[in-house]
KEGU-971196 format. One record per residue (C-alpha): z, y, x. Coordinates in steps of 0.05 Angstrom, whole numbers. Each point is the difference from the previous one (the first is absolute). Layout:
// residues N
SITE       pz       py       px
SITE        Z        Y        X
...
// end
This chain:
// residues 66
SITE       pz       py       px
SITE     -181     -365      191
SITE       75      -15       -7
SITE       12      -12       74
SITE       36       66       11
SITE       50       -4      -58
SITE       69       -3       30
SITE       68      -16      -29
SITE       10       71      -24
SITE      -67       -2      -36
SITE       19      -65      -35
SITE       67       29      -22
SITE      -35       61      -29
SITE      -50      -45      -38
SITE       57      -43      -27
SITE       39       62      -22
SITE      -61       28      -36
SITE      -11      -68      -34
SITE       73        0      -22
SITE       -6       69      -31
SITE      -67      -15      -34
SITE       14      -70      -27
SITE       76       -1       -3
SITE       48      -53       24
SITE      -13      -47      -59
SITE      -75       -6       12
SITE        0       -9       75
SITE       19      -74        1
SITE      -54      -15      -52
SITE      -52       39       41
SITE       21      -36       64
SITE       -5      -68      -34
SITE      -69       16      -28
SITE      -23       24       68
SITE       26      -63       33
SITE      -34      -44      -52
SITE      -66       37       11
SITE        4       -8       76
SITE       17      -75       -8
SITE      -60      -10      -46
SITE      -46       38       48
SITE       24      -42       59
SITE      -11      -65      -38
SITE      -69       22      -21
SITE      -21       20       70
SITE       29      -64       28
SITE      -42      -40      -50
SITE      -63       37       21
SITE       15      -12       74
SITE       14      -73      -12
SITE      -66       -7      -37
SITE      -38       33       57
SITE       31      -42       56
SITE      -34      -67      -14
SITE      -69       33        3
SITE       17       31       68
SITE       28      -65       29
SITE      -63      -38      -21
SITE      -44       51       35
SITE       43       -4       62
SITE       -5      -76        2
SITE      -76        5       -8
SITE       -5       50       57
SITE       42      -46       45
SITE      -44      -59      -19
SITE      -64       38       18
SITE       27       25       66
// end
Protein backbone atom coordinates (compact mmCIF):
# COMPACT_ATOMS: atom_id res chain seq x y z
CA UNK A 1 0.00 0.00 0.00
CA UNK A 2 2.72 2.47 0.97
CA UNK A 3 5.47 0.90 -1.13
CA UNK A 4 5.38 3.63 -3.77
CA UNK A 5 5.63 6.69 -1.47
CA UNK A 6 8.90 8.41 -2.23
CA UNK A 7 10.83 11.14 -0.49
CA UNK A 8 8.81 13.86 -2.17
CA UNK A 9 5.58 12.23 -0.99
CA UNK A 10 6.84 12.09 2.58
CA UNK A 11 7.84 15.76 2.45
CA UNK A 12 4.37 16.71 1.22
CA UNK A 13 2.72 14.65 3.99
CA UNK A 14 4.94 16.29 6.64
CA UNK A 15 4.20 19.76 5.26
CA UNK A 16 0.45 19.11 5.38
CA UNK A 17 0.77 17.79 8.96
CA UNK A 18 2.71 20.92 9.90
CA UNK A 19 -0.01 23.16 8.49
CA UNK A 20 -2.87 21.17 10.03
CA UNK A 21 -1.45 20.55 13.52
CA UNK A 22 1.08 23.34 13.88
CA UNK A 23 4.67 23.17 15.08
CA UNK A 24 3.73 22.93 18.77
CA UNK A 25 1.63 19.77 18.38
CA UNK A 26 3.88 17.76 16.05
CA UNK A 27 6.34 16.57 18.76
CA UNK A 28 3.42 15.44 20.93
CA UNK A 29 1.83 13.58 18.02
CA UNK A 30 5.13 11.93 17.12
CA UNK A 31 5.70 10.85 20.71
CA UNK A 32 2.17 9.42 20.95
CA UNK A 33 2.63 7.58 17.65
CA UNK A 34 5.95 6.13 18.83
CA UNK A 35 4.43 4.99 22.13
CA UNK A 36 1.59 3.33 20.24
CA UNK A 37 3.99 1.49 17.94
CA UNK A 38 6.13 0.37 20.89
CA UNK A 39 3.08 -0.98 22.73
CA UNK A 40 1.88 -2.77 19.60
CA UNK A 41 5.31 -4.38 19.10
CA UNK A 42 5.47 -5.49 22.72
CA UNK A 43 1.98 -6.99 22.50
CA UNK A 44 2.69 -8.88 19.30
CA UNK A 45 6.01 -10.09 20.69
CA UNK A 46 4.17 -11.46 23.72
CA UNK A 47 1.68 -13.28 21.51
CA UNK A 48 4.47 -14.78 19.39
CA UNK A 49 6.39 -15.84 22.51
CA UNK A 50 3.27 -17.55 23.85
CA UNK A 51 2.77 -19.43 20.58
CA UNK A 52 6.35 -20.69 20.23
CA UNK A 53 6.38 -23.27 23.04
CA UNK A 54 3.34 -25.00 21.55
CA UNK A 55 5.03 -25.18 18.16
CA UNK A 56 8.32 -26.52 19.53
CA UNK A 57 6.49 -29.27 21.45
CA UNK A 58 4.73 -30.36 18.29
CA UNK A 59 8.01 -30.37 16.38
CA UNK A 60 9.68 -32.53 19.02
CA UNK A 61 6.75 -34.96 18.95
CA UNK A 62 6.93 -35.24 15.16
CA UNK A 63 10.68 -35.89 15.35
CA UNK A 64 10.10 -38.54 18.01
CA UNK A 65 7.47 -40.31 15.87
CA UNK A 66 9.60 -40.26 12.71
